[in-house]
N, C-alpha and C positions, 0 to 999 in steps of 0.2 A: 504493500500500499504506500509506503514511504517513497519508493522509487516512482510510482505512478504520480504522486503529488509533486515530486521534484521535476518530473518530465512536464507536467502541466505548467509549472512555474517557468520553465525554460521556454515553452511555447509562447507564454504571455510576453516574455522579454524580447523574443525574436520576431514577434509578429504584431502587425497593426491591423485593426479591424476597420474596414471601410465598406459600408453597405452591406454589413453582415458577413462579409467574406474575409477570412484571415489571410493576410499576405506577408510573406517573409520580407524582412528588412535587413540591409547590410549593417555591419559594424561601422559606426560613424567615423572612427579614426581611420579605419581601413579605406573607406570610400574617400575621405579627405585626402589620403595619401595618393590616390589615383588622380584626384582633381589637381593636386599640386604638381605631380609628376608630368601630367599632360600639358598643363598651362606653361610650364617652364621650357617646353620644346618649341614654343612660338618665338620667332625673332622679334626684337623690339627696335628694328632699324627702319621702320616705315614700310616693310614688305606688305603688311596687311594694313592698308590705310583705313582711316575712319570715314564713314559715309552714312548720312542719315537723311534719306529722301522724305519729303513732305507727303508724298502720295505713292500709291502702288502697293503691291503685295510682296515686295522684296523682303527676303527673310533674314538678311544681315549676317550670314555665316560665310566663313572664308573658304569652305569646302563642302562637298556633298556630305550630308549627314545621314547615317544609316541607323535603323532600328530593326533588330531581328533580321538583319541581312538585306533589308530593302531601303531604298533611298526615301527619306521623309522630308528632306529639304535640300534644294539644289544650291551649291556654292556659287559665290559671286565670281564671274569670269575674270575679274581683276583681283580676286582674293581680298576684297575689302570686307569690312564688318561694321556693325554698330554695337553698342554696349550690351543691349539685351540679347542680340543675336550671339554675341561672343560667349557670354556667360551660359546661355542655353547650349551652345555648341560644346563647351567644356563639360557641362553636365552630361550630355548625351554621349560624348566620347568616354567619359569616366565610367558611365553605366556600362557601356560596351566592353570596356577593359575589365571592369570588375567581374562581369558575367562570364568572361572567358577564363577567369581564374578561380571562380568560386561556384559551388553547388550548395543549396539550390540557387537558381538564377533569381534575380530580384527585378521587379517592375517589368516583367518580360511578356505580359499578357495583354497589353493595350492594343486596341485596334486602331485603324487609321484616324477615325474621328476622335479617339481619346488622345492620340499623339497631337493632333491639331489643336484640340482644346487645351491640352497642357501648355503648348507653346503660346497660345493666345493669352492664357492666364499669366504665364511667365513674362510676357511682353507688356501686360497691363492693357491689352486690347479691349477688355471688358469694362475699362474705366476704374478698376480697383487700383488705388495708388500703392498698395502693398506688393503688387506684382509677383516677384519671386516667392515671397512669403505666402501669398494667396495660393499660388500654384502648388507649392510644396505641401501646405496643410490641407488643401482641398483634396489632393490625391493621396494624402496620408503617407508620404514617403520620407518624412523627417520631422523636425521640431524647431520651435522658435528659441532663439537665445535671448531670453528676457533681460538678463543681467549683462549689460554690454561689456563688463569686465571679463566675462567668460568667453568672449569671441576668440576664435583661433584662426590661424592661416588655413585657407580652404573653405571657410564659411562663405555662403552667398549673401550678398547684401543689396538691398534697394534703399537708396536714400534720396531725400529731397532737400533742396536748399531754401534759404529764407526767401529768395526771390521767386521760387516756384518751380525752377528747373530740377530735373532728377537725373539719377544715374544708377546703372546696374553694374556691380563690381564683385570681385572676389577679395575678401579680407586679407590683409597682411598683418598690420599692427596699428595700435593707437599711438599717437604722439601725445605725451603728457608734459605738463609743466613741473616745476620743482615740488609742488604740493600734491602731485599725482592726479591733477585734473586733466581730463581729455581736452586737448587743444586742436587736434587734427587727426585725420584718418589717412593712413598709407595703404593703398590698394593697387590691384591689378585689373585692367580693363582696356577698353578702346575709347580714345578721346582725342579731340583735335590737339590738345596741348602736347601730346606725345607723338603726334603724327600717326595715330593708329594705336596698335597694341603696345602697352608699356605700363610701368609702375608710375603712380602719381600720388601726390599728397595734397589734400585739401583741408583748410582750416575749418573749425567748428564755430558756429555762431554768426550773427549778423545777417545782413541782406544777402550777401553773396556766399556765405559759408554754409556748411552742413547743419541742418536742423536735427539734432539728436532725437527729438520727440517724433520725427518722421523718418527714422532710420530703422529699417526692419532687417533682422539678421536671422538666417536659418541654417541649419546643418542637416545634411542628408544622413539618415540612418536610424538605428534603434536606440542608441544610448541616450540617457537623460542628461540634463545639464549638470555640470560639475559644481 
């Protein structure tokens, strides 16, 4: 009986329930390792320029993106990207890499409509400003980092600035003053300032700075926040 109870506890830890169906989740640290490993393969010399069209269905990814062996997003002919496209691209490639190395596979049963819906939520196309946060929690594939001090490299972040503009990025570290207060965010994404993909630092506060109250951090996987 004790072995049965322990097995039941393991299933609770390893699975999330969405719509009544238990779904396996990856270890968050292991998934973040793939995220970081993949993003560090991208050149930061302008090879992948930044492009944000005001109209059209351009998907903002540098290359064809596959899910279960089929192309679900076509890459830009000039290998350009925008921030949301790039962070989604990294997630999808990390998912593919994780599933090649692990059993059981995770998030592997989505149909084409679900993949499209997931991407739309990630991009904020539904009008929800939490974007990545909304996509991850809606699909039950990760959790929110509520305490910003617990953010780690490889976490996905959507933030908004005081003036209203936003950005989709992968967390690297907080910059703090001598008293330990957060003064800036150092992250990886695609932006004009770095001529496309690269690391960037933005200050917190003010009209042009990051609004921490509108900064949404998520981590993919099953582990709870430390």
